[in-house]
Backbone as ProteinMPNN parsed JSONL, in Angstrom:
{"seq_chain_A": "MIAIVDYGAGNIKSLQFALKKLNMHSCVTTDATQIRNSDAIILPGVGAFKDAINELQQSGLATTLKEEVSNGKKLLGICLGMQLFYENSYEDGVWEGLGLLKGNVKKMNDTVKVPHMGWNTLTKHRNSPLLKDTVEEEYVYFVHSYAVQDYQQNTLVSSTNYGGIVPAIVQQDNVIGMQFHPEKSGEAGIQLLRNFKELIG", "coords_chain_A": {"N_chain_A": [[164.626, -84.579, -33.297], [166.315, -85.612, -30.386], [166.138, -88.399, -28.395], [166.805, -88.739, -25.08], [167.383, -91.304, -23.022], [165.883, -91.787, -19.981], [166.665, -93.461, -17.266], [167.123, -93.293, -14.621], [169.828, -93.019, -14.234], [171.096, -90.669, -14.074], [172.949, -87.465, -14.27], [172.444, -85.924, -16.606], [172.068, -83.308, -17.352], [174.404, -81.894, -18.218], [174.885, -83.142, -20.607], [172.605, -82.466, -22.099], [173.055, -79.713, -22.251], [175.366, -79.625, -23.841], [174.37, -80.689, -26.238], [172.531, -78.712, -26.858], [174.211, -76.588, -27.504], [174.949, -77.38, -29.999], [172.699, -77.04, -31.427], [170.947, -79.178, -31.286], [167.983, -80.48, -30.71], [166.65, -81.908, -27.812], [165.077, -84.347, -25.664], [164.432, -85.553, -22.408], [163.416, -88.686, -21.566], [161.11, -91.357, -20.706], [159.302, -92.466, -22.234], [158.035, -94.722, -24.479], [156.816, -94.248, -26.955], [157.634, -91.648, -27.573], [160.358, -92.13, -27.829], [160.337, -93.826, -30.038], [159.473, -92.022, -31.949], [161.588, -90.336, -32.218], [164.568, -88.842, -33.739], [167.022, -89.918, -33.223], [168.684, -91.799, -30.616], [169.966, -91.43, -27.322], [171.71, -93.165, -24.883], [172.532, -92.503, -21.83], [174.65, -92.543, -18.867], [175.567, -93.121, -15.504], [176.639, -95.012, -12.875], [175.512, -98.153, -11.418], [175.671, -101.212, -13.207], [173.824, -103.352, -12.839], [171.535, -102.111, -11.613], [170.84, -100.348, -13.64], [170.294, -101.986, -15.942], [168.213, -103.526, -14.926], [166.228, -101.579, -14.547], [165.787, -100.757, -17.198], [164.804, -103.118, -18.311], [162.536, -103.731, -16.728], [160.915, -101.547, -17.216], [160.322, -101.875, -19.835], [161.787, -100.581, -21.707], [164.142, -101.688, -22.644], [163.354, -103.499, -24.608], [162.197, -101.69, -26.404], [164.463, -100.188, -27.2], [165.981, -102.17, -28.52], [164.262, -102.792, -30.626], [164.19, -100.336, -32.012], [166.848, -100.066, -32.778], [167.037, -102.276, -34.508], [165.437, -101.302, -36.483], [167.055, -99.507, -37.629], [167.679, -97.079, -36.452], [169.876, -94.57, -35.127], [171.823, -95.146, -32.266], [173.368, -93.939, -29.47], [175.54, -94.743, -26.922], [176.719, -93.687, -23.79], [179.395, -93.915, -21.566], [178.381, -95.8, -18.889], [176.122, -96.308, -20.365], [177.148, -97.185, -22.85], [178.352, -99.579, -21.987], [176.136, -101.104, -21.349], [175.309, -102.05, -23.788], [176.476, -104.479, -24.264], [176.979, -108.118, -23.94], [177.243, -109.33, -21.343], [177.79, -108.237, -17.937], [180.23, -108.175, -15.395], [180.022, -106.921, -12.981], [179.859, -106.815, -9.654], [178.638, -109.407, -9.533], [176.99, -111.37, -12.073], [175.531, -110.072, -14.888], [173.089, -109.845, -17.381], [173.339, -108.037, -20.367], [172.131, -105.739, -22.929], [172.84, -106.979, -25.26], [173.404, -105.996, -27.795], [175.885, -105.674, -28.873], [178.724, -107.817, -29.239], [180.583, -109.062, -26.508], [182.008, -108.492, -23.213], [181.704, -106.91, -19.98], [184.069, -106.014, -17.676], [185.94, -105.758, -14.561], [188.458, -103.261, -14.387], [191.975, -103.537, -15.111], [193.944, -104.248, -12.314], [196.464, -103.256, -12.025], [196.622, -100.621, -12.318], [195.383, -97.484, -11.021], [192.09, -97.6, -9.888], [188.9, -96.099, -9.698], [189.302, -95.348, -13.238], [189.876, -92.201, -13.777], [189.632, -89.056, -15.17], [191.52, -87.162, -17.632], [192.387, -88.635, -20.72], [194.055, -90.023, -23.619], [192.912, -90.575, -27.029], [193.367, -93.232, -29.242], [193.388, -93.902, -32.625], [191.831, -96.574, -34.374], [190.538, -97.275, -36.692], [189.238, -95.749, -39.682], [186.533, -93.518, -39.427], [183.464, -91.75, -39.812], [182.784, -90.637, -37.394], [185.104, -89.628, -36.337], [185.746, -87.396, -37.725], [187.443, -84.35, -38.323], [188.841, -84.499, -35.923], [191.795, -84.83, -33.871], [194.689, -86.971, -33.807], [195.448, -88.745, -30.813], [193.796, -87.224, -29.194], [192.528, -85.612, -26.281], [190.181, -86.798, -23.912], [187.511, -87.087, -21.452], [187.362, -89.397, -18.856], [185.491, -91.518, -16.603], [185.37, -94.305, -14.93], [185.165, -97.696, -13.686], [184.923, -100.176, -14.709], [185.357, -101.94, -17.806], [185.022, -102.652, -21.335], [185.62, -105.902, -22.513], [186.753, -108.739, -24.474], [185.698, -108.049, -26.907], [184.574, -107.509, -30.351], [187.014, -107.016, -32.737], [186.627, -105.53, -35.068], [184.768, -103.645, -34.415], [185.993, -101.667, -33.04], [186.738, -98.347, -32.839], [188.226, -96.266, -31.603], [190.675, -96.331, -28.993], [191.794, -96.122, -25.551], [194.72, -96.039, -23.478], [195.096, -97.675, -20.545], [196.387, -99.373, -18.227], [196.464, -101.248, -20.152], [194.81, -101.893, -23.336], [191.872, -100.073, -23.676], [188.641, -100.06, -24.843], [187.371, -97.154, -26.293], [185.84, -95.707, -28.168], [183.314, -97.287, -29.895], [181.762, -98.887, -32.691], [179.144, -100.388, -34.414], [177.532, -100.591, -37.213], [174.582, -98.88, -36.764], [174.855, -98.617, -34.069], [176.535, -97.02, -31.543], [179.15, -96.424, -29.284], [180.581, -94.608, -26.558], [183.005, -94.657, -24.218], [184.006, -92.707, -22.586], [183.088, -89.357, -21.445], [181.676, -87.374, -23.677], [180.359, -84.972, -23.377], [181.706, -83.737, -21.36], [184.159, -83.272, -22.265], [185.279, -81.002, -23.387], [186.149, -79.099, -26.342], [186.866, -81.186, -28.001], [185.046, -83.216, -27.338], [182.667, -81.963, -28.06], [183.03, -81.822, -30.813], [182.933, -84.54, -31.469], [180.276, -85.111, -30.795], [179.09, -83.426, -32.627], [179.796, -84.737, -34.966], [178.327, -87.043, -34.598], [175.8, -85.949, -34.848], [175.843, -85.308, -37.585], [175.918, -87.865, -38.641], [173.37, -88.709, -38.068], [171.904, -87.189, -39.806]], "CA_chain_A": [[164.658, -84.598, -31.842], [167.099, -86.688, -29.807], [165.559, -88.937, -27.159], [167.764, -89.157, -24.057], [166.634, -92.262, -22.207], [166.001, -91.512, -18.537], [166.406, -94.671, -16.48], [167.577, -93.037, -13.268], [171.29, -93.068, -14.162], [171.532, -89.306, -13.76], [174.006, -86.704, -14.939], [171.971, -85.679, -17.965], [172.03, -81.858, -17.631], [175.567, -81.455, -18.996], [174.688, -83.679, -21.951], [171.617, -81.607, -22.762], [173.703, -78.428, -22.515], [176.261, -79.823, -24.987], [173.527, -80.846, -27.425], [171.938, -77.409, -27.145], [175.249, -75.806, -28.181], [174.991, -77.854, -31.385], [171.337, -76.891, -31.955], [170.308, -80.485, -31.332], [166.859, -80.498, -29.777], [166.594, -83.181, -27.101], [164.152, -84.474, -24.548], [164.723, -86.644, -21.485], [162.133, -89.376, -21.611], [160.947, -92.795, -20.475], [158.116, -92.781, -23.015], [158.407, -95.528, -25.647], [156.327, -93.6, -28.172], [158.532, -90.526, -27.833], [161.612, -92.717, -28.301], [160.09, -94.306, -31.405], [159.291, -90.872, -32.836], [162.807, -89.519, -32.222], [165.499, -88.994, -34.865], [168.11, -90.746, -32.703], [168.552, -92.075, -29.182], [171.185, -91.473, -26.511], [171.603, -93.889, -23.619], [173.627, -91.997, -20.993], [174.714, -93.399, -17.704], [176.543, -93.138, -14.426], [176.062, -95.849, -11.82], [175.727, -99.592, -11.413], [175.119, -101.943, -14.346], [172.646, -104.124, -12.412], [170.391, -101.219, -11.427], [170.476, -99.765, -14.936], [169.667, -102.976, -16.824], [166.922, -103.889, -14.323], [165.277, -100.503, -14.838], [165.459, -100.811, -18.632], [164.001, -104.312, -18.572], [161.236, -103.649, -16.049], [160.119, -100.487, -17.849], [160.068, -102.229, -21.235], [162.615, -99.77, -22.599], [165.148, -102.551, -23.277], [162.72, -103.99, -25.84], [162.06, -100.542, -27.305], [165.78, -99.879, -27.753], [166.348, -103.225, -29.472], [163.402, -102.627, -31.807], [164.604, -99.146, -32.753], [168.136, -100.397, -33.411], [166.766, -103.169, -35.641], [164.82, -100.462, -37.51], [168.102, -98.681, -38.237], [167.864, -95.786, -35.787], [171.165, -94.389, -34.461], [171.806, -95.212, -30.804], [174.655, -93.599, -28.861], [175.669, -95.037, -25.5], [177.809, -92.949, -23.144], [179.89, -94.477, -20.316], [177.595, -96.991, -18.561], [175.216, -96.532, -21.501], [177.876, -98.028, -23.804], [178.555, -100.907, -21.399], [174.85, -101.809, -21.394], [175.128, -102.633, -25.119], [177.182, -105.753, -24.391], [176.26, -109.339, -23.562], [177.232, -109.541, -19.894], [178.66, -107.451, -17.069], [180.676, -108.893, -14.197], [180.09, -105.924, -11.918], [179.135, -107.291, -8.472], [177.805, -110.52, -9.976], [176.944, -111.505, -13.533], [174.262, -109.492, -15.324], [172.92, -109.867, -18.831], [173.115, -106.724, -20.955], [171.193, -105.653, -24.048], [173.27, -107.902, -26.301], [173.493, -105.346, -29.108], [177.263, -105.892, -29.31], [179.37, -108.964, -28.607], [181.628, -108.691, -25.574], [181.656, -108.479, -21.794], [182.184, -105.774, -19.196], [184.774, -106.562, -16.515], [186.734, -104.815, -13.755], [189.686, -102.851, -15.048], [193.246, -104.098, -14.647], [194.286, -103.676, -11.011], [197.828, -102.711, -12.022], [196.457, -99.166, -12.363], [194.415, -96.967, -10.058], [190.695, -97.7, -10.308], [188.457, -95.886, -11.078], [190.017, -94.568, -14.246], [189.193, -90.915, -13.686], [190.391, -87.915, -15.663], [191.75, -87.007, -19.068], [193.273, -89.601, -21.365], [194.073, -89.816, -25.067], [192.273, -91.525, -27.934], [194.173, -93.774, -30.336], [192.486, -94.332, -33.698], [192.037, -97.919, -34.914], [190.032, -97.318, -38.067], [188.586, -94.526, -40.124], [185.099, -93.445, -39.167], [182.924, -90.383, -39.818], [182.743, -90.158, -36.009], [186.38, -88.983, -36.009], [185.953, -86.247, -38.613], [187.963, -83.106, -37.72], [189.494, -84.705, -34.63], [193.222, -85.074, -34.04], [195.209, -88.175, -33.156], [195.806, -88.551, -29.4], [192.89, -86.226, -28.607], [192.207, -85.877, -24.871], [188.772, -86.808, -23.508], [187.372, -87.261, -19.998], [186.859, -90.71, -18.445], [185.204, -91.875, -15.201], [184.801, -95.659, -14.921], [185.927, -98.754, -13.025], [184.755, -101.368, -15.536], [185.6, -101.661, -19.223], [184.628, -103.718, -22.248], [186.621, -106.888, -22.922], [186.249, -109.818, -25.351], [184.912, -107.381, -27.95], [184.958, -107.786, -31.73], [188.016, -106.033, -33.128], [186.159, -104.656, -36.15], [183.886, -102.598, -33.874], [186.811, -100.705, -32.299], [187.075, -97.117, -33.573], [189.325, -95.647, -30.853], [190.915, -96.869, -27.658], [192.732, -95.41, -24.705], [195.594, -96.988, -22.792], [195.07, -97.537, -19.087], [196.611, -100.748, -17.805], [196.164, -102.04, -21.35], [193.888, -101.246, -24.278], [190.49, -99.905, -23.214], [187.793, -99.512, -25.901], [186.877, -95.814, -25.964], [184.735, -95.502, -29.112], [182.985, -98.484, -30.667], [180.632, -98.704, -33.609], [178.692, -101.451, -35.303], [176.395, -100.046, -37.957], [173.936, -97.716, -36.144], [175.1, -98.651, -32.622], [177.783, -96.292, -31.268], [179.423, -96.272, -27.86], [181.715, -93.81, -26.101], [183.239, -94.985, -22.812], [184.25, -91.424, -21.921], [181.961, -88.411, -21.469], [181.928, -86.309, -24.653], [179.789, -83.705, -22.896], [182.637, -83.164, -20.382], [185.472, -83.374, -22.896], [185.661, -79.766, -24.063], [185.89, -78.969, -27.774], [186.982, -82.525, -28.612], [183.772, -83.895, -27.138], [181.669, -81.271, -28.877], [183.237, -82.245, -32.199], [182.423, -85.912, -31.596], [178.809, -85.018, -30.819], [178.765, -82.808, -33.923], [179.896, -85.802, -35.961], [177.145, -87.894, -34.385], [174.677, -85.207, -35.455], [175.933, -85.474, -39.046], [175.549, -89.248, -38.952], [171.904, -88.807, -37.979], [171.429, -86.629, -41.072]], "C_chain_A": [[165.438, -85.836, -31.368], [166.428, -87.127, -28.503], [166.688, -89.383, -26.244], [167.001, -90.045, -23.077], [166.93, -92.034, -20.721], [165.648, -92.777, -17.761], [167.01, -94.54, -15.089], [169.084, -93.035, -13.108], [171.921, -91.681, -14.113], [172.531, -88.652, -14.693], [173.663, -86.356, -16.378], [172.047, -84.198, -18.341], [173.188, -81.417, -18.511], [175.484, -81.97, -20.428], [173.695, -82.823, -22.73], [172.215, -80.255, -23.136], [174.607, -78.531, -23.741], [175.468, -79.95, -26.282], [172.912, -79.513, -27.843], [172.925, -76.506, -27.876], [175.326, -76.153, -29.67], [173.629, -77.744, -32.077], [170.658, -78.244, -32.184], [169.214, -80.514, -30.271], [166.778, -81.879, -29.13], [165.495, -83.16, -26.057], [164.581, -85.677, -23.711], [163.411, -87.388, -21.267], [162.23, -90.842, -21.188], [159.789, -93.316, -21.327], [158.503, -93.495, -24.313], [157.971, -94.869, -26.951], [157.227, -92.434, -28.56], [159.884, -91.029, -28.366], [161.457, -93.198, -29.746], [159.984, -93.156, -32.403], [160.535, -89.992, -32.952], [163.631, -89.76, -33.481], [166.672, -89.896, -34.488], [167.939, -90.858, -31.199], [169.93, -92.001, -28.529], [170.865, -92.183, -25.201], [172.779, -93.443, -22.75], [173.839, -92.943, -19.818], [175.888, -93.184, -16.781], [175.918, -94.003, -13.351], [176.342, -97.313, -12.032], [175.005, -100.269, -12.574], [173.815, -102.648, -13.968], [171.407, -103.237, -12.299], [169.886, -100.686, -12.765], [169.741, -100.77, -15.814], [168.325, -103.428, -16.257], [165.858, -102.849, -14.642], [164.839, -100.535, -16.302], [164.55, -101.997, -18.941], [162.603, -104.19, -17.98], [160.318, -102.602, -16.674], [159.73, -100.817, -19.288], [160.941, -101.477, -22.216], [163.721, -100.593, -23.27], [164.613, -103.071, -24.606], [162.593, -102.873, -26.863], [163.388, -100.206, -27.981], [166.19, -100.904, -28.81], [165.538, -103.104, -30.764], [163.858, -101.448, -32.659], [165.949, -99.348, -33.44], [167.908, -101.284, -34.628], [166.094, -102.423, -36.785], [165.82, -99.486, -38.143], [168.353, -97.346, -37.571], [169.225, -95.74, -35.093], [170.97, -94.377, -32.947], [173.217, -94.962, -30.296], [174.612, -93.917, -27.379], [176.886, -94.339, -24.931], [178.118, -93.579, -21.793], [179.133, -95.769, -19.973], [176.633, -97.33, -19.689], [175.855, -97.405, -22.567], [178.015, -99.445, -23.261], [177.278, -101.745, -21.455], [174.588, -102.47, -22.742], [175.599, -104.083, -25.184], [176.411, -106.929, -23.776], [176.13, -109.521, -22.057], [178.138, -108.537, -19.189], [178.978, -108.28, -15.831], [180.895, -107.912, -13.047], [179.217, -106.386, -10.746], [178.151, -108.412, -8.809], [177.923, -110.665, -11.481], [175.563, -111.07, -13.997], [174.213, -109.455, -16.842], [172.604, -108.468, -19.342], [172.124, -106.781, -22.113], [171.572, -106.582, -25.199], [173.295, -107.308, -27.701], [174.876, -105.51, -29.724], [177.82, -107.108, -28.58], [180.506, -108.5, -27.703], [181.1, -108.678, -24.149], [182.284, -107.283, -21.102], [182.789, -106.31, -17.903], [185.562, -105.476, -15.799], [188.045, -104.517, -14.473], [190.902, -103.465, -14.371], [193.693, -103.434, -13.344], [195.756, -103.257, -10.888], [197.8, -101.187, -12.097], [195.409, -98.753, -11.339], [193.008, -97.022, -10.652], [189.837, -96.966, -9.28], [189.458, -95.117, -11.947], [189.287, -93.231, -14.338], [190.106, -89.798, -14.18], [190.596, -87.986, -17.167], [192.715, -88.07, -19.571], [193.099, -89.479, -22.876], [193.35, -90.929, -25.824], [193.257, -91.939, -29.023], [193.239, -94.352, -31.378], [192.851, -95.73, -34.187], [191.503, -98.069, -36.324], [189.367, -95.992, -38.404], [187.09, -94.611, -39.861], [184.654, -91.996, -39.271], [182.823, -89.792, -38.41], [183.989, -89.353, -35.649], [186.69, -87.793, -36.906], [186.4, -85.013, -37.816], [188.437, -83.279, -36.278], [190.964, -85.014, -34.881], [193.611, -86.367, -33.329], [195.668, -87.83, -31.742], [195.027, -87.389, -28.767], [192.594, -86.61, -27.154], [190.703, -85.795, -24.634], [188.695, -87.247, -22.048], [186.666, -88.573, -19.646], [186.521, -90.743, -16.953], [184.567, -93.263, -15.219], [185.753, -96.63, -14.232], [185.879, -100.066, -13.801], [184.92, -100.983, -16.992], [185.225, -102.878, -20.055], [185.834, -104.587, -22.594], [185.955, -107.917, -23.839], [185.392, -109.259, -26.495], [185.386, -107.822, -29.335], [185.846, -106.655, -32.239], [187.499, -105.05, -34.181], [185.185, -103.579, -35.673], [184.691, -101.472, -33.213], [187.212, -99.529, -33.188], [188.27, -96.432, -32.921], [189.466, -96.342, -29.505], [191.714, -95.863, -26.848], [193.587, -96.46, -24.018], [195.568, -96.696, -21.304], [195.172, -98.939, -18.506], [196.372, -101.726, -18.931], [195.185, -101.286, -22.231], [192.47, -101.246, -23.713], [189.666, -99.347, -24.371], [187.178, -98.178, -25.47], [185.724, -95.402, -26.871], [184.544, -96.801, -29.876], [181.817, -98.171, -31.59], [180.391, -99.977, -34.4], [177.411, -100.97, -35.952], [175.839, -98.812, -37.229], [174.084, -97.677, -34.625], [176.488, -98.087, -32.335], [177.954, -96.16, -29.759], [180.641, -95.413, -27.607], [181.88, -94.061, -24.606], [183.469, -93.734, -21.977], [182.988, -90.558, -22.005], [182.239, -87.299, -22.473], [181.437, -84.947, -24.162], [180.678, -83.024, -21.862], [184.053, -83.079, -20.946], [185.837, -82.162, -23.745], [185.333, -79.789, -25.543], [185.985, -80.312, -28.487], [185.66, -83.279, -28.509], [182.656, -83.284, -27.956], [181.792, -81.694, -30.337], [182.715, -83.665, -32.427], [180.892, -85.936, -31.627], [178.325, -84.369, -32.111], [178.8, -83.867, -35.03], [178.746, -86.795, -35.841], [175.916, -87.246, -35.01], [174.674, -85.384, -36.971], [175.573, -86.895, -39.475], [174.035, -89.45, -38.947], [171.281, -88.283, -39.27], [170.265, -85.684, -40.897]], "O_chain_A": [[165.25, -86.943, -31.873], [166.184, -86.307, -27.617], [167.442, -90.296, -26.581], [166.086, -89.588, -22.392], [168.079, -92.086, -20.282], [164.475, -93.12, -17.618], [167.363, -95.535, -14.455], [169.586, -93.047, -11.984], [173.145, -91.548, -14.113], [172.903, -89.189, -15.736], [174.504, -86.481, -17.267], [172.086, -83.867, -19.526], [172.989, -80.65, -19.453], [175.956, -81.314, -21.356], [173.93, -82.497, -23.893], [171.923, -79.714, -24.203], [174.617, -77.634, -24.584], [175.85, -79.383, -27.306], [172.788, -79.221, -29.032], [172.535, -75.746, -28.763], [175.717, -75.325, -30.492], [173.429, -78.282, -33.166], [169.905, -78.428, -33.14], [169.5, -80.566, -29.074], [166.831, -82.898, -29.82], [165.043, -82.101, -25.623], [165.036, -86.689, -24.245], [162.418, -86.8, -20.839], [163.281, -91.473, -21.297], [159.351, -94.455, -21.166], [159.215, -92.934, -25.145], [158.693, -94.931, -27.946], [157.545, -92.251, -29.735], [160.474, -90.411, -29.253], [162.346, -92.995, -30.573], [160.362, -93.301, -33.566], [160.537, -89.014, -33.698], [163.429, -90.742, -34.196], [167.247, -90.562, -35.349], [167.163, -90.124, -30.586], [170.927, -92.446, -29.097], [169.899, -91.858, -24.509], [173.893, -93.942, -22.908], [173.264, -94.031, -19.786], [177.038, -93.08, -17.208], [174.78, -93.759, -12.95], [177.284, -97.683, -12.733], [173.861, -99.933, -12.884], [172.821, -102.554, -14.689], [170.35, -103.575, -12.831], [168.682, -100.584, -12.999], [168.689, -100.457, -16.37], [167.392, -103.687, -17.017], [164.722, -103.194, -14.968], [163.659, -100.361, -16.606], [163.628, -101.881, -19.749], [161.61, -104.503, -18.637], [159.096, -102.749, -16.662], [158.91, -100.124, -19.89], [160.854, -101.7, -23.424], [164.187, -100.231, -24.351], [165.327, -103.084, -25.609], [162.85, -103.079, -28.049], [163.434, -99.967, -29.188], [166.69, -100.537, -29.873], [166.068, -103.29, -31.859], [163.907, -101.546, -33.885], [166.166, -98.861, -34.55], [168.522, -101.067, -35.672], [166.168, -102.858, -37.934], [165.484, -98.742, -39.064], [169.155, -96.553, -38.063], [169.678, -96.741, -34.538], [170.088, -93.702, -32.418], [174.15, -95.683, -30.649], [173.747, -93.419, -26.657], [177.966, -94.391, -25.519], [177.223, -93.76, -20.968], [179.243, -96.746, -20.713], [176.358, -98.502, -19.943], [175.191, -98.273, -23.134], [177.817, -100.41, -23.998], [177.343, -102.967, -21.594], [173.738, -103.355, -22.839], [175.171, -104.836, -26.059], [175.347, -106.757, -23.181], [175.051, -109.828, -21.551], [179.116, -108.051, -19.757], [178.124, -108.985, -15.293], [181.824, -108.056, -12.252], [177.99, -106.354, -10.83], [176.984, -108.369, -8.42], [178.854, -110.139, -12.091], [174.55, -111.619, -13.564], [175.184, -109.078, -17.499], [171.717, -107.792, -18.821], [171.374, -107.746, -22.258], [170.725, -106.933, -26.02], [173.214, -108.04, -28.688], [175.027, -105.489, -30.945], [177.436, -107.394, -27.446], [181.301, -107.643, -28.09], [179.902, -108.833, -23.912], [183.269, -106.718, -21.576], [182.11, -106.98, -17.125], [185.819, -104.409, -16.357], [188.657, -105.396, -15.08], [190.852, -103.859, -13.205], [193.808, -102.21, -13.273], [196.234, -102.946, -9.797], [198.836, -100.536, -11.956], [194.642, -99.584, -10.852], [192.767, -96.556, -11.766], [190.022, -97.185, -8.083], [190.31, -94.368, -11.469], [188.203, -93.149, -14.916], [191.213, -89.617, -13.672], [189.945, -88.756, -17.872], [193.726, -88.365, -18.933], [192.12, -88.904, -23.353], [193.199, -92.05, -25.339], [193.899, -91.094, -29.647], [192.396, -95.193, -31.067], [194.025, -96.039, -34.392], [191.981, -98.918, -37.076], [188.988, -95.222, -37.521], [186.469, -95.656, -40.053], [185.388, -91.098, -38.859], [182.781, -88.571, -38.256], [183.945, -88.498, -34.764], [187.789, -87.242, -36.845], [185.821, -84.679, -36.782], [188.436, -82.324, -35.502], [191.336, -85.415, -35.984], [192.954, -86.797, -32.381], [196.211, -86.751, -31.504], [195.546, -86.671, -27.912], [192.43, -87.788, -26.838], [190.036, -84.864, -25.084], [189.679, -87.717, -21.476], [185.539, -88.827, -20.071], [187.174, -90.084, -16.143], [183.374, -93.396, -15.487], [186.966, -96.424, -14.196], [186.697, -100.958, -13.576], [184.657, -99.843, -17.375], [185.125, -103.992, -19.541], [186.911, -104.09, -22.921], [184.73, -107.95, -23.957], [184.478, -109.924, -26.981], [186.45, -108.425, -29.48], [185.474, -105.484, -32.177], [187.883, -103.881, -34.187], [184.816, -102.695, -36.446], [184.127, -100.435, -32.863], [187.936, -99.701, -34.169], [189.222, -96.057, -33.606], [188.499, -96.869, -28.955], [192.24, -94.886, -27.382], [193.223, -97.635, -23.979], [195.962, -95.619, -20.857], [194.159, -99.613, -18.316], [196.106, -102.904, -18.692], [194.778, -100.17, -21.907], [191.942, -102.287, -23.324], [189.963, -98.25, -24.845], [186.547, -98.085, -24.417], [184.745, -94.817, -26.408], [185.493, -97.349, -30.436], [180.993, -97.302, -31.303], [181.311, -100.562, -34.973], [176.348, -100.943, -35.331], [176.541, -97.81, -37.092], [173.511, -96.81, -33.965], [177.492, -98.608, -32.82], [177.008, -95.824, -29.047], [181.621, -95.477, -28.349], [181.0, -93.72, -23.816], [183.156, -93.714, -20.786], [181.967, -90.969, -22.555], [182.973, -86.364, -22.154], [182.016, -83.91, -24.484], [180.444, -81.866, -21.514], [185.016, -82.846, -20.216], [186.605, -82.271, -24.7], [184.361, -80.419, -25.96], [185.274, -80.553, -29.462], [185.212, -83.901, -29.471], [181.801, -83.994, -28.485], [180.787, -81.901, -31.018], [182.122, -83.95, -33.468], [180.29, -86.691, -32.391], [177.266, -84.726, -32.629], [177.943, -83.886, -35.913], [178.254, -87.321, -36.839], [175.093, -87.922, -35.628], [173.619, -85.588, -37.571], [174.995, -87.102, -40.542], [173.493, -90.248, -39.712], [170.293, -88.821, -39.771], [169.761, -85.137, -41.877]]}, "name": "protein", "num_of_chains": 1, "seq": "MIAIVDYGAGNIKSLQFALKKLNMHSCVTTDATQIRNSDAIILPGVGAFKDAINELQQSGLATTLKEEVSNGKKLLGICLGMQLFYENSYEDGVWEGLGLLKGNVKKMNDTVKVPHMGWNTLTKHRNSPLLKDTVEEEYVYFVHSYAVQDYQQNTLVSSTNYGGIVPAIVQQDNVIGMQFHPEKSGEAGIQLLRNFKELIG"}
């Protein structure tokens, strides 16, 4: 069972539908025990960093997520969910993230239209089981105004180019992030979620 963490960041129905296509049983939950008993965790997200991290901290779920990651459980962050993994966000102030990955979240380069919305390609930086049966320059669907910067290069699996290099898929051990929405990215996104399923085992 996949625990989808519900912290009020919405837009979870399409993710559940995509998981169902892959026969991945999921539940949307705020219950720490249910999260601990899950096979893997997904932290989705659309919205403001401050509101999201405050909700996770006040509910105690931030601690639960950190404990489960330290126990080796796979954690997938999608869009804002991925950004929450990092040390700090500079979205309307400075906010401390979960600190699971080194790096910061900052406003995207203003030489391009922000938000970055629509289809863009993935460029592979290293081999990963996450990219099994995907093609180079695969198109996936993005919606975001902030992006990860100051990250560790060895965590970068794929990037996209939008006013510069934007981390699109990151991975450090059992912590995986996708800045785009795999559940809205057609067959490419389904394949990435299928690969995540295989990583869970």
